[in-house]
C-alpha positions as CSV (number, residue, x, y, z in Angstrom):
1,X,0.0,0.0,0.0
2,X,2.9,2.4,0.9
3,X,4.6,1.7,-2.5
4,X,1.3,2.3,-4.4
5,X,0.9,5.7,-2.5
6,X,4.5,6.6,-3.3
7,X,4.1,5.7,-6.9
8,X,0.9,7.8,-7.2
9,X,2.5,10.8,-5.6
10,X,5.5,10.4,-7.9
11,X,3.2,10.2,-10.9
12,X,1.4,13.4,-9.9
13,X,4.6,15.1,-9.0
14,X,6.1,14.4,-12.4
15,X,3.2,16.0,-14.2
16,X,2.2,18.9,-11.8
17,X,5.3,19.6,-9.7
18,X,4.3,19.3,-6.1
19,X,7.3,21.2,-4.8
20,X,5.3,24.2,-3.6
21,X,2.9,21.9,-1.7
22,X,5.9,19.9,-0.3
23,X,7.6,23.1,0.8
24,X,4.4,24.4,2.5
25,X,4.0,21.1,4.4
26,X,7.6,21.1,5.5
27,X,8.0,24.7,6.5
28,X,4.7,25.9,7.8
29,X,4.9,26.2,11.6
30,X,2.3,26.9,14.3
31,X,3.2,28.9,17.5
32,X,2.7,27.1,20.8
33,X,1.5,29.2,23.7
34,X,-1.2,29.3,26.4
35,X,-3.9,30.4,23.9
36,X,-3.0,27.9,21.2
37,X,-6.4,26.0,21.7
38,X,-8.2,28.9,19.8
39,X,-6.3,28.0,16.6
40,X,-8.4,24.9,16.4
41,X,-11.8,26.7,16.4
42,X,-11.6,27.6,12.7
43,X,-10.8,24.0,11.7
44,X,-13.8,22.7,13.6
45,X,-16.0,25.3,11.9
46,X,-14.7,24.1,8.5
47,X,-15.3,20.5,9.5
48,X,-18.9,21.2,10.5
49,X,-19.4,23.0,7.2
50,X,-18.2,19.9,5.3
51,X,-20.6,17.8,7.3
52,X,-23.4,20.2,6.3
53,X,-22.4,19.9,2.7
54,X,-22.3,16.1,2.8
55,X,-25.5,15.5,4.7
56,X,-27.3,18.3,2.7
57,X,-26.5,16.5,-0.6
58,X,-27.8,13.2,0.8
59,X,-31.0,14.9,1.9
60,X,-31.3,16.6,-1.5
61,X,-31.6,13.1,-3.1
62,X,-35.1,12.7,-1.5
63,X,-36.3,16.2,-0.6
64,X,-39.0,17.6,-2.9
65,X,-39.6,21.4,-2.6
66,X,-43.2,22.4,-2.8
67,X,-46.1,23.4,-0.7
68,X,-47.7,19.9,-1.2
69,X,-44.5,17.8,-1.2
70,X,-41.9,19.3,1.2
71,X,-43.3,18.2,4.5
72,X,-44.2,14.8,3.1
73,X,-40.7,14.3,1.6
74,X,-39.0,15.1,5.0
75,X,-41.4,12.7,6.7
76,X,-40.5,10.1,4.2
77,X,-36.8,10.7,4.8
78,X,-37.1,10.2,8.6
79,X,-39.5,7.3,8.5
80,X,-38.8,5.3,5.3
81,X,-35.3,6.0,4.1
82,X,-32.6,3.9,5.8
83,X,-30.8,6.1,8.3
84,X,-32.7,9.1,6.9
85,X,-33.6,10.1,10.4
86,X,-30.0,10.1,11.4
87,X,-28.8,12.1,8.4
88,X,-31.5,14.7,9.0
89,X,-30.6,14.9,12.8
90,X,-26.9,15.2,12.0
91,X,-27.7,18.0,9.4
92,X,-29.8,19.9,11.9
93,X,-27.4,19.6,14.8
94,X,-24.3,20.3,12.8
95,X,-26.0,23.5,11.5
96,X,-26.4,24.7,15.1
97,X,-22.9,23.7,16.1
98,X,-21.5,25.4,13.0
99,X,-23.0,28.7,14.1
100,X,-21.8,28.1,17.6
101,X,-18.2,27.5,16.6
102,X,-18.3,30.3,14.1
103,X,-19.2,32.7,16.9
104,X,-16.5,31.2,19.2
105,X,-13.9,31.5,16.4
106,X,-14.9,35.1,15.7
107,X,-14.6,36.2,19.3
108,X,-11.4,34.2,19.9
109,X,-9.9,36.1,16.9
110,X,-11.2,39.4,18.3
111,X,-9.8,38.9,21.9
112,X,-6.5,37.7,20.6
113,X,-6.3,40.7,18.2
114,X,-5.6,38.4,15.3
115,X,-7.6,40.9,13.1
116,X,-4.8,43.5,13.2
117,X,-2.5,44.4,10.3
118,X,-1.8,42.6,8.0
119,X,-4.9,40.3,8.6
120,X,-7.7,42.9,8.1
121,X,-9.1,41.2,5.1
122,X,-9.0,37.8,6.8
123,X,-11.3,39.3,9.5
124,X,-13.6,40.9,6.9
125,X,-14.0,37.7,4.9
126,X,-14.5,35.7,8.1
127,X,-17.3,38.1,9.2
128,X,-19.0,37.8,5.8
129,X,-18.8,34.0,6.1
130,X,-20.6,34.3,9.5
131,X,-23.4,36.4,8.0
132,X,-23.9,33.8,5.2
133,X,-23.8,31.0,7.8
134,X,-26.7,32.8,9.6
135,X,-28.4,33.1,6.2
136,X,-28.0,29.4,5.7
137,X,-29.8,28.8,9.0
138,X,-32.6,31.2,8.2
139,X,-33.3,29.8,4.7
140,X,-32.9,26.2,5.7
141,X,-35.3,26.5,8.6
142,X,-38.4,26.8,6.3
143,X,-37.6,23.8,4.1
144,X,-39.4,21.1,6.2
145,X,-42.5,23.3,5.8
146,X,-43.7,22.6,9.3
147,X,-45.8,24.9,11.5
148,X,-43.0,26.3,13.6
149,X,-40.8,27.1,10.6
150,X,-43.7,28.7,8.7
151,X,-44.6,31.2,11.4
152,X,-41.0,31.9,12.3
153,X,-40.2,32.7,8.7
154,X,-43.3,35.0,8.6
155,X,-42.1,36.9,11.7
156,X,-38.5,37.0,10.3
157,X,-39.5,38.4,6.9
158,X,-41.9,40.9,8.6
159,X,-38.9,42.2,10.5
160,X,-37.0,42.6,7.2
161,X,-39.9,44.6,5.9
162,X,-39.5,47.2,8.5
163,X,-36.2,48.4,7.0
164,X,-36.6,51.8,5.4
165,X,-36.8,52.1,1.6
166,X,-35.5,48.6,0.7
167,X,-37.4,46.6,3.4
168,X,-40.7,46.1,1.7
169,X,-39.2,45.2,-1.7
170,X,-36.8,42.8,0.0
171,X,-39.6,41.2,2.0
172,X,-41.6,40.6,-1.2
173,X,-38.5,39.3,-3.0
174,X,-37.8,36.8,-0.1
175,X,-41.4,35.6,0.1
176,X,-42.0,35.6,-3.7
177,X,-45.1,37.6,-3.0
178,X,-46.9,39.4,-0.3
179,X,-47.4,36.3,2.0
180,X,-45.4,33.3,3.0
181,X,-46.6,30.6,0.5
182,X,-45.2,27.7,-1.6
183,X,-43.5,30.4,-3.7
184,X,-41.5,31.4,-0.5
185,X,-40.5,27.8,0.0
186,X,-39.2,27.5,-3.6
187,X,-37.4,30.8,-3.2
188,X,-35.8,29.7,0.0
189,X,-34.9,26.3,-1.4
190,X,-33.1,27.9,-4.3
191,X,-31.2,30.4,-2.0
192,X,-30.3,27.6,0.4
193,X,-28.9,25.0,-2.1
194,X,-27.6,27.2,-4.9
195,X,-27.1,30.9,-4.2
196,X,-25.7,30.7,-0.7
197,X,-23.3,27.8,-1.3
198,X,-21.8,29.5,-4.3
199,X,-21.2,32.8,-2.5
200,X,-20.1,31.1,0.7
201,X,-17.6,28.9,-1.1
202,X,-16.1,32.0,-2.8
203,X,-15.5,33.8,0.5
204,X,-14.4,30.6,2.2
205,X,-11.7,30.1,-0.4
206,X,-10.6,33.7,0.0
207,X,-10.5,33.3,3.7
208,X,-8.4,30.1,3.6
209,X,-6.1,31.6,1.0
210,X,-5.4,34.7,3.3
211,X,-4.7,32.4,6.3
212,X,-2.5,30.2,4.2
213,X,-0.5,33.2,2.9
214,X,-0.1,34.9,6.3
215,X,0.2,31.9,8.6
216,X,-1.0,31.7,12.2
217,X,-1.3,34.9,14.2
218,X,1.2,35.3,17.0
219,X,-0.2,37.1,20.1
220,X,1.7,40.1,21.6
221,X,3.0,38.2,24.6
222,X,4.4,35.5,22.3
223,X,6.1,38.1,20.0
224,X,7.8,39.7,23.0
225,X,9.5,36.4,24.1
226,X,13.2,35.9,23.3
227,X,13.6,33.8,20.1
228,X,15.1,30.9,22.1
229,X,11.9,30.7,24.2
230,X,9.5,30.7,21.3
231,X,8.1,27.2,20.6
232,X,6.6,26.1,17.3
233,X,5.2,22.8,16.0
234,X,5.1,21.7,12.3
235,X,1.6,22.3,10.8
236,X,1.9,18.8,9.2
237,X,1.7,16.3,10.7
238,X,1.7,17.6,14.4
239,X,-1.0,20.4,14.2
240,X,-3.0,18.6,11.5
241,X,-3.3,15.4,13.6
242,X,-4.4,17.4,16.7
243,X,-6.9,19.2,14.6
244,X,-8.1,15.8,13.3
245,X,-8.4,14.5,16.9
246,X,-10.6,17.4,17.8
247,X,-12.8,16.8,14.7
248,X,-13.3,13.2,16.0
249,X,-14.4,14.5,19.4
250,X,-16.8,17.0,17.8
251,X,-18.2,14.3,15.5
252,X,-18.8,12.1,18.5
253,X,-20.7,14.9,20.3
254,X,-22.7,15.5,17.1
255,X,-23.7,11.8,16.8
256,X,-24.6,11.8,20.5
257,X,-26.9,14.8,20.0
258,X,-28.4,13.3,16.8
259,X,-29.2,10.0,18.6
260,X,-30.5,11.2,21.9
261,X,-32.0,14.5,21.0
262,X,-33.7,14.0,17.7
263,X,-35.0,17.0,15.7
264,X,-38.8,16.9,15.8
265,X,-40.7,17.4,12.5
266,X,-43.9,18.8,14.1
267,X,-47.1,19.5,12.3
268,X,-47.4,20.5,8.7
269,X,-47.6,24.3,8.0
270,X,-51.1,25.7,7.5
271,X,-51.5,29.4,6.8
272,X,-55.1,29.3,8.0
273,X,-54.3,28.1,11.6
274,X,-53.3,30.6,14.3
275,X,-49.6,30.9,15.2
276,X,-48.6,28.5,18.0
277,X,-47.9,30.1,21.4
278,X,-44.4,31.1,22.2
279,X,-43.2,31.3,18.6
280,X,-39.5,32.2,18.5
281,X,-36.5,32.0,16.1
282,X,-33.5,29.8,16.4
283,X,-31.2,30.5,19.3
284,X,-28.6,32.3,17.2
285,X,-31.2,35.0,16.3
286,X,-32.7,35.1,19.8
287,X,-30.6,38.0,21.2
288,X,-31.8,40.2,18.3
289,X,-35.4,39.0,18.6
290,X,-35.5,39.5,22.4
291,X,-33.9,43.0,22.1
292,X,-36.6,44.1,19.6
293,X,-39.3,42.7,21.9
294,X,-38.1,44.8,24.8
295,X,-38.0,48.1,22.9
296,X,-41.0,50.4,23.4
297,X,-43.4,51.0,20.4
298,X,-41.9,54.4,19.8
299,X,-38.7,56.1,20.7
300,X,-39.0,59.8,20.1
301,X,-40.5,59.9,16.6
302,X,-39.1,56.6,15.4
303,X,-40.7,53.1,15.7
304,X,-38.8,51.1,18.3
305,X,-38.5,48.0,16.1
306,X,-37.1,50.1,13.2
307,X,-34.6,51.7,15.5
308,X,-33.5,48.3,16.8
309,X,-33.0,46.9,13.3
310,X,-31.0,50.0,12.3
311,X,-28.9,49.6,15.4
312,X,-28.1,46.0,14.7
313,X,-27.3,46.8,11.0
314,X,-24.9,49.6,11.9
315,X,-23.4,47.7,14.8
316,X,-22.7,44.7,12.4
317,X,-21.1,47.0,9.8
318,X,-18.9,48.6,12.4
319,X,-17.9,45.2,13.8
320,X,-16.9,44.1,10.3
321,X,-14.6,47.2,10.1
322,X,-13.1,46.7,13.5
323,X,-9.5,46.2,12.1
324,X,-9.6,49.7,10.7
325,X,-10.9,51.4,13.9
326,X,-8.1,52.7,16.1
327,X,-8.8,53.1,19.9
328,X,-6.0,54.2,22.1
329,X,-5.0,51.7,24.8
330,X,-4.9,53.1,28.4
331,X,-1.6,52.2,30.1
332,X,-3.1,51.9,33.6
333,X,-6.2,50.0,32.6
334,X,-6.4,46.3,33.4
335,X,-8.9,45.8,30.6
336,X,-8.3,47.7,27.4
337,X,-11.2,49.6,25.7
338,X,-11.6,47.2,22.7
339,X,-11.5,44.1,25.0
340,X,-14.1,45.8,27.2
341,X,-16.3,46.4,24.2
342,X,-16.0,42.7,23.3
343,X,-16.9,41.6,26.8
344,X,-20.0,43.8,26.7
345,X,-21.1,42.4,23.3
346,X,-20.6,38.8,24.4
347,X,-22.5,39.5,27.7
348,X,-25.3,41.2,25.8
349,X,-25.7,38.3,23.4
350,X,-25.7,35.7,26.2
351,X,-28.1,37.6,28.5
352,X,-30.6,38.4,25.8
353,X,-30.5,34.8,24.5
354,X,-31.2,33.5,28.0
355,X,-34.0,36.1,28.6
356,X,-35.5,35.1,25.3
357,X,-36.0,31.6,26.5
358,X,-37.1,32.5,30.0
359,X,-39.6,35.3,29.3
């Protein structure tokens, strides 16, 4: 087997010259320090995206979009297709874990200041990837065409409609009309399986290219060490094998969740039935949803909901441009201004998410 592998590599090398790849594998190093664990979060996020891609393709073999066929096809998958229930559960849980690890990765990059020069575009592309990850979650939520997804999508698109000028046309575009109907389902299906994957893959390729070109970020305390005290490990095989080990751990957690906490299908969507009590979005939208709920109907002369949406839009845009925002550090402060802002944002997200489930 080893000889066959060597011959295959030699055959490819003779035709395509693998010298650049070989040099990369031999010379790429990863810094070792007390915060090295955060280097693995991006790899886990990529791994979960690959699971999403694989399970999504398998589900696509049986899924039939349409007001009269979507719910029935998902029910067929979970009841009649061999291991269909498992594939759907893995797809649903990996989507949630993907968002979770994307957030963890983003905040670990922020607190370690890995977004600073020359990695500004790595941060920007990473943030765009996070936005498209959330869009994947929003568009995929409707596809089973169950009661909860139907009304959650109605609420979500109603919120989009509040945006000044572009809100109403955007809501009509997303719904494929004035109301959430089978046209909305077809629209969301196309966005979920064609539009978003194409755009997402483009930005993911850019993001990985930037990381590959610039290498792993070295935190300030590591840079200040004398050269003889700096420790590195080879990316391949040392770091790659540790990354792979973490992937195995995450995969086991994913299978455990899929087996013991199955994703319920619920009742089929019916536009003529009243919305079920306690309708709410997925957890990763909960902090925004709860914030909008707590706002008064009017703040001065502006609708509270509109003001909240504008706030989140502007805040997201500023967050994307954080590498270009310079805030002076205070020498005597234990927590620097930017780090304090990050702590406030994380606390706000956690508190609002918890309140969303309690209230």
